[in-house]
N, C-alpha and C positions, 0 to 999 in steps of 0.2 A: 673560819670565823674571824671577825675583826676583834683585836684586843685593844682597840682605841678606847680612851676614856675622855669624857667631856670635862670641861673646865669646872672646877669646884669653887673658885673664888674670883670669878671674872669681875673686873672693875670697869664700870661703864664710864666712858668719857663723852660719848654722844647720847642724844636722847634715844630711849629704847625703841621708839616706833619710827625711826627715820626711814626705814625701808618697808613700812607697812603697805601692803598691796603690791609689792615688787616681787619678782621671781629671778633667781640666779641659777645658772647652769654651771656646775663645777666638775671638770674632768679630773680624774684621780681623786675624787672626793670621798672615797671610802676609807682612806688611811692618811696618816701623816699630816703634812701642812694643809692639804686639800680638805681633810676632815675638819680641821680647826677653822679654816676660812669659812666653810659652810656653816659651822656652828655659830661663829661670831655674826655672820650675816643673818642667820635665823634668830639669834638673840635680839636682833634689832628689827624684827618684824617681817623678814624676808622668807618666802617659801623657796625651796631649792630642789633642783634635780642633781643627783650625784651619779656620775657615770664612770665606769671602768670595765675591765674585762671579767672580773670575778663577781658574779651576781650574789653569791652567798655572803661575801664580805660586804657588799653594798647593802643588802637587806638588813644585816645586823647593824651596820653603821646608821642607816636611815632610821631604824627603830630607836637607837640610842639618841640620835639628834632630835627627833620629834618629841620623845619623852622629856628631854632636858629643856627644850625651848618652847614647846606648845605649837610649833609651826609644822607645816607639812613638808615632807621630804620624800621625793620619788626616786627610787633606785632604778637605773636603766643600764643594762649590759651593753657595752659598746667598745670597739677597738678604734682608736683615733687614726689608725693607718688605713681604715677601710671606709671610703667616702659613702658607699651605699648604706652601710650600717649606721653611719653618723646621720645621714639624712633621715633614716627611719627613726632614730632616737630623738632627733629634734622635732620631727612631726609628732611623735608620741608625747613629748614634753608639752608641745603647743596644744595638742588635743586635751591634755590634762589641765594645764594652767592658763592657756590662751595667750601667754606672753612670755618673753625672756628679756628681762631688762639688763641683766648683768651676765657676762660670760667670763669665767675664770678658766684659762687654759693652764692647767697644772700638771697634767699627765706627763711623765718623763721617765727616761731610763738612764742609769749611770752605773759606773764601776771604775775602779782604779786600774789603769793599764798603761805601760810605756808605749809610746807611739810605734816603736819598732816591733812590738809584740801584738799590736792591734790588727785583727784580721779585717779583710775587706768587708766581710759580712757584718762584723760587730759595729764598725763605723757606720755602715749603711743603716743598720737597725736603729741606732741612737738618733741618727738624722731623721729617719722616718717617724719615730715616735715623737720626738721633740719638735723639730722644725716643720716637717710635713704635717704632723698631727695638729699643730697649732693653726696652720693655714686651713687644713681640712675642716676643722670644727668652726673656725671663725667664718669661713665662707658659707658653710651650711646655715649657721645662725643668722648671718647677714642676709642671705638670699631669702630665707623663710620668714624672717621677722624684722630685723633691725634696719633693713634697707628702707622700709616705709615708716618705722616707728622709733628709730634711734636706739641708743643704749650705750653701755660701757663694756669694753673688752679689756681684760687685764691678763697679761701673760706673765707667768712666773718663770723667771730666768735664773741667773746666777752671776757671781762676780768673776767667774773663771776666765773670761776673755779680756778682762780689763788690763791685765798685765801678761797673761799667758801662764797658765798653771801646769806644772808637771803632772803627768799621768792622766791628764784630762783633755787631750786633743779632741776627742770625739764629742764630749759634752760641751766643752767651751766653744767649739765651732758651731754646734747646733744652737746654743744660746745666743751667740753673736748673730746668727742668721735670723733668729726670732726678733731680736732687737732692731735689726735693719728692716725686717718685714713690718714691724709695728710702726715705724716712721712712714713707710710707703702707704700703709693702709690708713694711717691717721690723715694723710693728705687727701687720699681718694675718697674715704668714707666720711670725713668730717662734715661735708655738706649734707649728708644724710642724717646728721645728728648723732653720729657714732664717735665716741672718744676711745682712743687706743692707748694703752699704757703698759709698761712693764714694771714689775717689782722683782728686784734681784736680791734674794736672801744671801747672807754669808753663812757661816757655821751656825746651824740651828740645833740646839740640844733636843734629845728625845725624838729623833726621827730615824727612820730606817736608812735614809741617806747618810746620816752621820755615822751610824753603826757600820755601814758598808764601806765608808770612806775613811775609816781609821779614827773615828771619834773617841775610841777608848784610849787613844794615845795623846789626848789633849793634856798639856802640862800647865802648871801654874804660871810658868814663864810666858806661855802662849796667851793665856787669859790676861796677864798683866800688860801684854803688848797691844791689846785691843783698847782703844781710847775709852770706851764705856765700861771696861773692866769686867766684861762677862760675855758669854755666848748669847746668841739670840734665842728667843723662845718662839714656838709656833704662834702663840698669842700675838707676838710683835708683828708677825707677817699678816695675820688676820686683821689687826688694827690698821696696818698700812693700806690694805685692800679696802677696808671700811671707809677710810678717809677719801681715797681716790674715787671710789664709786659713789660717794655721797655728793650732795650739791656743793659742799665745801671745796670739792676738787674740780669744779666745772671748767676751769681754765687749763687744766692739765691734760695734755694729749701729745702723743708722739715722742715720749721720753721715758727714761728709766729712773725709778726711785731705788737707790741702793740702800737696802735695810740690813746693815751688818755692824752697826756700832762703830764704824770707821776702820774695821779690820783690814779692808783692802788697802788702806793707806799705810799700814804699819807692819802687817804680817810678813814674815820672811818668805822669800821666793827663790831660795838658793837651790838650784837643781843639783849642783855638785854635792851638797850635803844630803839632799834627798836620795840621790843615786847611791850614796855610800851608807844608807841607813838599812837596818834590818827589814823595815817595811818594804823597801824597794826590792831587796833580794828575795823576799817572800813572794811578792807579786810577780816578779820576773819568772818564777818557777811554775806559775800556774798555766 
């Protein structure tokens, strides 16, 4: 079951009905950042499809989202690594809502691991979920709807590849591939009325990713090193997506919005220090 909670004090910046009559398809929408992106889009009048591998989690999340927002939310079980399953899911979504105006590619896999300990299969799996999965879903939605009707595709990436982050060779490589793909597709699909964008979150509090990637070791010094003096919130990423997908973002395509409060500019990236830390020694034994 999903333990996700909806926002209790959301502050509207845009008009509440800016996405009235629109439909969004959110991969990885049952938990974490994807759940909150779906919620914020729904709070602005959008109906959604949330898709992932665990149908029980999706159903629970869809019920919570619909109850909180009054919008429709369709849960669909789908693995982004399987094109045939994706095609069926997109067809089911179109059969239900008749349109997909916004696609959020949020499904991802990650863990901390030194490159020398990274198995061939582990690297392949992350690439398949993140990079291949993003292309698979984007192509299915483009072929089935956006080719003739236009739309916005927003890929959730990360800041890992900006400088090269320790313990993240697999995920950083996958996210870099997605950002390159986004540029290529922006060029090719722009004439079809499709805008392609990336949003790259930095450290986001209260996410499974943060817990898995050592978020419990965040110190006051780390927070003070971030220009905005805090970690990001899932709501921040949802609002960035909201802006990009809205008519206010009509000139945005083929680029990446880094949403991390400037952390990528100032955060330490000292591999020597990381390699001599208790965290590295713990991970290396796994």
